[in-house]
N, C-alpha and C positions, 0 to 999 in steps of 0.2 A: 173688227167690230165686236164689242162685248155682248150686245143684245141684237137679235135674240140668239140664244144658245140653249141646249138642253141642260147644261150645267147650271146656268143662271136661272132658268125657269124653275128648276127643282129647288134651288136655293131660295127663290122668292116665295116659295110656298111656306117657308118657316121664318124667313127674315125679310121684312119689307125693304125694298130697294128704292131709294129716292134719288133722282138725278137733277132735281130742280132746287137750286140754292135757296129760293124764297120759301121753301117748305121746311127748312131746317128748324127743329125745335131747340129749346134750351138757351135761347138768347145768345147764340154762338156768333162771335165776331170773326168774320172770315178775314177781312183786311187784305189778304194776299193769298195767292195759291189756291183759290177755291176750285180751279179747274184741274188741279194736280193732286189733291188730297182726298183721302177716304175717311169718312166720319162714321163712328159707331155710336149709337145711342141705345140705352137700355129701354126696358118696357115702360119706364116712367118718363121717357123723353129726355133723360139726362145724358150728356156727352161723356162717354167712357174713354174713348181714345181717338187719335187721329194718326193716319199712316200716310206716308209719301207713296202715292200710287205709282209714279214712275219708277222709283227705286224698288218698291216691293214687287211689282210685276216683272221688271227686268231680272231681278234675282231669281224669281221662280221660273221664268222662261229659260234662263241659263241652266236651271236644274232639270229642264226637260218637260216642264208643264206647258199645256196650251194656255192661251190668254184667258179664256173663261175659267179654266180650272185654277189658274194662278190667282184670279180674283176671288174665287170661292175659298181658296186656301187662306187668303188674307182675311176674309170674313171670319173663318173658323178661328184663326189666331186672335182676332180682335174680340170675339165672343168670350174668350177665356179671361179677359180683363173685366173684373167685376166692379171695381171702384170707379166712381164718376168724379168729374170735376166738382160737382155739387158737394160730394163727400168731403173733399179737401177744403173747399171754401167754408163749410160748416165747422170743420175741425179747427180751422184758423180762428173763427169767431169764438168757438167754445173755449179755446185756449187763451183768449184775450190778446191774440196777435203775437204769441211767443215766437222767438227766432226758430225754434224747432218746427213749429207748425208752418211758418213761412217757408222754410227750406223744403218741407214736404210738399207744399202747394206749388212752389217753384219747380220741384222735380216733376210733378204731374204735368205742369204746363210744358216743360222741356220735352217730356215724353210725347206730348201732343203737338210738337213742332211750334210751340208758343201760340197756337191758335186758341182763342178764347181769352187772351191776355187782357184786352180792354174791358171785357165783361168783369173780370176779377178786379181791375183797377176801379171800376165804378162801385163794386161791392165794398171794397176796402175803404174807400172814401166815405161811403154812406155810414159805415160802422166805426170810423176812426175815433170819434169822441167817446165811444163806449169801450175801447180797448185799454189795456193796461198802460200803454204809452201811445197816445194819439199821434205824436210826432213821428214815432217809429213806423206806425201803420201808414201814415201819409208818405213817408219815405219809401216804404215797400211798394205802395201804389205808384209813386213817381218812377221808381226804378223799373217797374213792369211797363209803364207807359213809354219810357225812353227806349227800351228794347223792342217794344212793339213797333214804334215809329221807325226805329233804325232798320228793321227788317222788312217792313211792308213796302208795297208799291208806293211810289211818291204820291202823297196826298197833302195838298197845301193846307186844307182845313185841319187835319190831324197835326201837321207840323206846327202851325200857328198855335193850336191848343196846347201842344207840348211846351212851347216857348213860354206861354202864360203860366203853365203849371210850375215850371222851373223857377220863373221869376217870383211867383207867389211863395213857393217854399223857401227860397233863399231870403226873401224879404222878411218872412216871419221867423226864420232860423239862421240869421247871418253868421253865427259862430259855430254852426254845426260841423262836426268832424268831416262830413262828406261834402262840404261846400266846394272845395277845390275840384273834386271829381265832377260835381254837378255843373260847375262853370265850364269844365272841359266838354261835358256832354252837351251843354247849352250851345257851344260853338260848333261842335262836330255834327250834331243832329238837328237841334231846333233852329239854328241860324244858318244852316247850310245853304238855304235858298233865299236868304234875306238880302235886301239892298242897302248899301252904305252902312256897313257895320260900325264904322267909326262914329258916325252921327248917332246911330242907335244906342251905342254903348255910352256915349257922352250924356245923352238924355237920361238913360237909366241910372247911371252913376250919380247924377245930380239928385235923383229921387232917393237914392240909398245913402248919400253922403251924410245927412244930418244924424241919422240913427245907426248907420252901419258903415262908418268911414273905411274900415279895413276891407269889407266886402267890396265897396266901390273901387278901392285901389286894386284889389285882385282882378276885378272885372276889366278895368282899363289896362292893366298890365297884360292880361291874357289877350285882349283885343289888339294891343300893339304887336305882340308876338305873332298873332294869327295873321294880321294884315301884312307884316313883314314877309311871312311865308307865302302869302298870296302874291305879293309883289315879285318875289323870286320866281314863282311859277309863271307869272305873266312875262317876265324878262326872258324866260327860257323857252317861250312859245316860238315855234318855227313859222307859224302863220296864224291867222284868225279863224281857221276852218275847224278847229277842234270842237268836239262835243261839249267839252267843259269850259270853253273859252268865255261864253257870255256870263256864266255864273261867276267866274273870277272877277270880271270887270264890274259886275253888279255888286258883289261883296265889297269891292274896293270903292264903290260909289262913283265910278266914272260914268256920269250920266250920258254924255254925248256918245261915247264908245258903246255903251250898253244899247242905246237906241239904234245906232248904226248896225250893230250885230243882229239885233232883233229884226231890223228891216231887211237885212240881206240873208237871213236864215229862214228856216221852216219851223213853225211851231206846231206841235202835235200832242194829242192825248193829254197825259197828266201834266204836261208843262204849260198848257194854255193859261190856267189861272195864275201860275207863277210868273209867266212872261207878261201877262196883263198887269200884274202888280209892279213888276220892274219898270215897265214902260210908264205907268202912271207916276211912280216915285221919281223916275228920271226926269219926266216932263215938269213935274212940280219943282224939282231942284233947279232946273234951268230957267224958271220964271223969275 
């Protein structure tokens, strides 16, 4: 147990210790890992750093420290970091969204285990129109959103929001140099838990075809390659008991098989909203 201990009681006299996530200041987006990370805020309530509690404490215990003293040592190291996420956000805005300021902001987020990414995404989108290149700032925001969703605990709402973000950016910037990479991310992250990708992409391609025929072709070509890969995975399955099996049949749009697997399996936690959406889509397809 970390608390109570003499070391932490002494530490708490100079540095307030908060164990309740709902008390965290600074509009910090936890998204994942809130039970495993240590957050340091300055006197203004600004987030200065995030540290992996498991790795940090394990390293210090291996060095011979007790658990409380290891935690105190983590706090002392964190106190040395004076710049906050707010500082890097403001620097980005002051620089008009320059690549140098973006890389510095990205470096700070990386230092903080990417926690706080969605807060930055929101900020960049709010200021995009006032930056030197609104499109570049929107791409910066989208890139951060993609990585946040890729790393976080599965969250259907966030995944669906990301799909909309990518679709919107590509629709408004169909010839952007990053279009191919964004389409790849679209399939690998945003559509990972979607039902019937073939039908979805056909519908989207029809919307894009009049104004962005090349983008529509790219989307359909990627969809074909992706579904071919899914079919190979399905053909290589030894049985239907695998953790990933329902997702494969859902992506392929096999309505009867998806319902059968949902009926025979167990739905839990973060998959409940996803499985509900699969079932509804499969039932509608069979009507």
